[in-house]
KETORLUM-564630 format. One line per 3 residues: for each residue x, y negated, z negated of C-alpha. Coordinates in Angstrom, 1 decimal, padded with zeros to 4 digits. Each point is the difference from the previous one (the first is absolute). Layout:
% residues N
X/Y/Z  ...
***
This chain:
% residues 301
-006.0/-038.6/051.9  001.3/003.0/001.8  -001.9/003.3/000.1
002.8/001.8/-001.8  -000.2/-002.5/-002.9  -003.8/000.5/-000.3
000.5/003.8/-000.2  002.7/-000.1/-002.7  -002.5/-000.4/-003.0
-002.1/002.8/001.4  003.0/002.3/000.2  001.0/-000.9/-003.6
-003.6/000.7/-001.2  000.0/003.4/001.8  003.4/000.9/-001.6
-001.3/-001.0/-003.4  -003.2/002.0/000.5  002.0/003.0/001.0
002.2/-000.3/-003.0  -002.9/-000.4/-002.4  -001.8/003.0/001.7
003.1/002.2/-000.4  000.5/-001.2/-003.6  -003.7/000.7/-000.8
000.3/003.5/001.5  003.1/000.7/-002.0  -001.8/-001.1/-003.2
-002.9/002.3/000.8  002.3/002.9/000.6  001.9/-000.6/-003.2
-003.2/-000.4/-001.9  -001.4/003.3/001.5  003.2/001.8/-000.9
000.0/-001.3/-003.5  -003.6/001.2/-000.5  000.9/003.4/001.5
003.1/000.4/-002.1  -001.6/-001.0/-003.3  -003.6/001.4/000.3
-000.1/002.8/002.6  000.7/003.4/-001.7  001.9/002.6/002.0
000.6/003.6/-000.7  003.5/001.6/000.5  000.2/003.8/000.0
003.0/002.2/-000.8  000.4/003.8/-000.2  002.6/001.5/-002.4
000.7/003.7/-000.1  001.3/001.5/-003.3  000.9/003.3/-001.4
-002.7/001.3/-002.4  -003.0/-001.7/001.6  -002.6/002.7/000.5
-003.0/-002.2/000.9  000.2/-003.4/001.6  -000.1/-003.0/-002.4
-001.2/-003.4/001.2  001.2/-003.0/-001.9  -001.3/-003.6/000.4
002.8/-002.3/-001.2  -000.4/-003.7/-000.7  002.4/-002.5/-001.5
000.5/-003.7/-000.5  -003.7/-001.1/-000.1  000.9/-002.9/-002.3
-003.6/-000.6/-001.1  -001.3/-000.4/003.6  -003.5/001.0/001.1
-000.9/001.4/003.4  -003.8/-000.4/000.1  -002.1/-000.8/-003.0
001.3/002.1/-002.9  002.5/001.5/002.4  -002.9/001.8/001.8
001.9/000.0/003.4  003.1/001.5/-001.6  -002.0/002.6/-001.9
-001.9/001.0/003.2  003.2/000.6/001.9  001.4/002.1/-002.9
-003.2/002.1/-000.1  000.1/000.5/003.7  003.3/001.8/-000.3
-001.4/002.6/-002.4  003.2/000.1/-002.1  000.8/002.7/-002.6
001.7/-002.7/-002.1  000.5/-003.7/000.0  003.5/-001.4/-000.9
000.3/-003.6/-001.1  003.6/-001.1/000.3  000.2/-003.0/-002.3
-000.6/-003.8/000.2  -003.7/000.5/000.2  -000.3/-003.0/-002.2
002.2/-003.1/-000.3  002.3/-000.7/-002.9  -002.0/-003.2/-000.7
-003.4/001.6/000.4  -002.9/-001.5/-001.9  -002.7/002.1/-001.7
-002.3/-000.3/003.0  002.7/001.5/002.3  000.7/002.9/-002.4
-003.7/000.7/-000.3  -000.3/000.0/003.8  002.9/002.3/000.5
-001.3/002.4/-002.7  -003.3/000.1/001.8  001.8/000.8/003.2
001.8/002.9/-001.7  -003.3/001.2/-001.5  -001.6/000.1/003.5
003.0/001.7/001.5  -000.1/002.7/-002.7  -003.5/000.9/001.3
001.6/000.9/003.3  003.0/002.0/-001.2  002.3/000.3/-003.1
002.0/-003.2/-000.3  003.7/000.1/-001.1  001.4/-003.4/-000.9
003.7/-000.7/000.2  001.0/-003.3/-001.7  001.7/-002.8/002.0
002.2/-002.9/-001.2  -003.1/-002.3/-000.1  -001.8/002.4/-002.4
003.1/000.2/-002.1  000.3/-003.8/-000.2  -003.7/-000.4/-000.7
000.2/002.5/-002.9  003.0/-001.7/-001.4  -001.4/-003.6/000.3
-003.7/000.4/-000.3  -001.7/003.3/-001.1  001.7/003.2/-001.1
-003.4/001.8/000.3  000.0/-000.1/003.8  000.8/003.8/000.3
-002.9/000.8/-002.4  -002.4/-002.2/002.1  001.1/001.8/003.2
-000.4/003.4/-001.7  -003.5/-000.9/-001.1  -000.7/-001.0/003.6
000.8/003.5/001.1  003.7/000.0/000.9  002.8/002.3/-001.1
002.9/-002.3/-001.0  003.4/001.3/001.1  002.7/-002.1/-001.6
003.2/002.0/-000.5  -002.1/003.1/-000.4  -001.6/002.8/002.1
-002.9/002.3/000.2  -000.2/003.6/001.2  -003.1/000.5/002.1
-001.4/002.2/002.7  -001.3/-001.4/003.3  -001.6/002.4/002.6
001.8/002.9/-001.5  003.4/-001.7/000.0  001.8/-000.5/-003.3
001.1/-003.7/-000.1  002.0/-002.1/-002.4  -000.9/-003.6/000.4
002.0/-002.7/-001.8  000.4/-003.8/-000.1  003.0/-002.3/-000.5
000.1/-003.8/000.6  003.6/-000.7/000.5  003.3/001.5/001.2
-000.3/003.7/-000.2  003.0/001.7/-001.5  001.6/-003.4/-000.6
-001.8/-000.9/-003.2  002.6/-002.5/-001.2  -001.2/-002.4/002.7
-003.5/000.1/-001.3  000.6/-000.8/-003.7  002.9/-000.7/-002.4
-002.0/001.9/-002.6  002.0/003.1/-000.9  -003.0/001.9/-001.3
-001.9/-000.8/003.2  002.9/001.1/002.1  000.2/003.3/-001.8
-003.7/000.6/000.4  000.3/-000.8/003.7  002.8/002.5/000.5
-002.0/002.6/-001.8  -002.9/-000.7/002.4  002.3/000.2/003.1
001.4/003.4/-001.0  -003.3/001.5/-001.1  -001.9/-001.2/003.0
002.3/001.7/002.5  000.3/003.2/-002.0  -002.9/001.9/001.6
-000.9/002.1/003.0  -003.2/-001.9/000.4  -000.5/-002.4/002.9
001.3/-003.3/-001.4  -001.8/-003.3/000.8  001.5/-003.2/-001.5
-001.6/-003.4/000.0  003.0/-002.3/-000.2  -000.8/-003.7/000.5
003.5/-001.2/000.9  001.5/001.9/002.9  003.5/-001.4/-000.1
001.8/003.0/-001.3  -001.8/002.5/002.3  000.6/-002.0/003.2
002.6/-002.6/-000.3  002.2/002.1/-002.4  -000.9/003.3/001.8
-001.2/001.9/-003.0  -002.3/001.8/002.4  003.1/002.0/000.9
000.8/000.7/-003.7  -003.1/000.6/-002.1  -002.4/002.8/000.7
-003.5/-001.5/000.2  -002.5/001.2/002.7  -001.8/-003.3/000.3
000.9/-003.5/-001.3  -002.7/-002.7/000.4  001.4/-003.5/-000.2
-001.0/-003.7/000.6  001.4/-003.2/-001.3  001.6/-001.3/003.3
-003.3/-001.2/001.5  001.3/001.1/003.4  002.3/-002.9/000.0
-003.1/-002.3/-000.3  000.6/-001.5/003.5  000.7/002.6/002.6
001.6/-000.4/003.5  -002.2/001.8/002.5  001.2/002.6/002.4
003.2/000.7/-001.9  -002.0/000.4/-003.3  002.5/-001.9/-002.1
-001.0/-001.6/-003.3  001.6/-003.3/-001.0  000.6/000.3/-003.7
-000.3/002.5/-002.9  000.5/-000.6/-003.7  003.5/000.9/-001.2
001.1/000.9/003.5  -000.3/-003.4/001.7  -000.3/-001.0/003.6
-000.7/002.6/002.8  -000.2/003.0/-002.3  000.6/003.3/001.8
-003.0/001.8/-001.5  -003.4/-001.6/-000.3  -002.6/002.5/001.3
-000.5/003.6/000.9  001.0/003.6/-000.8  003.7/000.6/-000.7
001.1/003.6/-000.2  003.2/000.8/-001.9  001.9/003.1/-000.8
-001.8/000.5/-003.3  -002.9/-002.4/-000.1  -002.6/-001.7/002.2
-000.9/-003.6/-000.7  -003.1/-001.7/001.3  000.3/-003.8/-000.2
-003.2/-002.1/000.4  -000.2/-003.6/001.0  -002.7/-000.4/-002.7
-003.2/-002.0/000.1  001.0/-003.6/-001.0  002.6/-002.7/000.5
002.9/-000.8/-002.3  000.3/-003.2/-002.1  -002.7/-001.8/001.9
001.6/000.6/003.4  -002.6/001.2/002.5  000.7/003.2/002.0
000.7/-000.4/003.7  -000.1/002.8/002.6  -000.4/002.2/-003.1
-003.6/001.1/-000.6  -001.0/001.4/-003.4  000.7/003.7/-000.1
-001.8/003.1/-001.3  002.3/003.0/000.2  -001.2/003.6/000.5
002.5/002.8/-000.6  -000.8/003.6/000.8  002.2/002.4/-001.9
000.1/003.2/002.1  001.6/003.5/-000.3  003.3/000.6/001.5
-000.2/001.3/003.6
***
């Protein structure tokens, strides 16, 4: 047998070992990224200047937790919130799942209770809370209130934060397009009354609005005067393409949505869109770590 023929099996083995090594490294990298994008909390920071702010206001904003825990009893999440020393905590909906069991609801109420020890909690409903209330338990709002949250669901509160008069409201769906949220004529009328009343003030206006579609994709940020809108729902596109920071999919918008994360400044409103804290419909996050948002509302320069 020639020398070349003897070496052929060894070459094949080396090629196979190289392929297996590369494949193993790729699996390790993918696994590490999946762990990072699903369990490593990051903090994103934005500054928004608004007329009428006399003292700075720090807001910690969370959305789309979907019943997840970061640390036992959400200890890791709560520690990061506390470290920011917020004036208020805004919860932007989908904190529970629409099919949550009693254990999940109890766990999320316990999280709200602990968060309320750090700063006042304002809870804006999301579509999952709406579906849970409709299908399982109409008393969810009462349970969250007992846990220490102020529920904002088509209503607002006038408060003062660090000497600044603030109007803070909450709305789950399509702001100023109530017909898309419900066919119920009475509900539509109530929603329109909320829209008009919420905007009719000289106070600094903060709106927790779970679905960002109208503000960003329909450009209501150029039409409706709200100093700060806090939105979620899109999950950052769930899977993000690094470097270009592009999400793959958003509900109702479809593939490659133009808006998935960040601060978007319009002619009349500013919208902060968070990537949220959990995946969507069982799909794991990728290149998309769970996000805590910190917004500093500052006086105009």
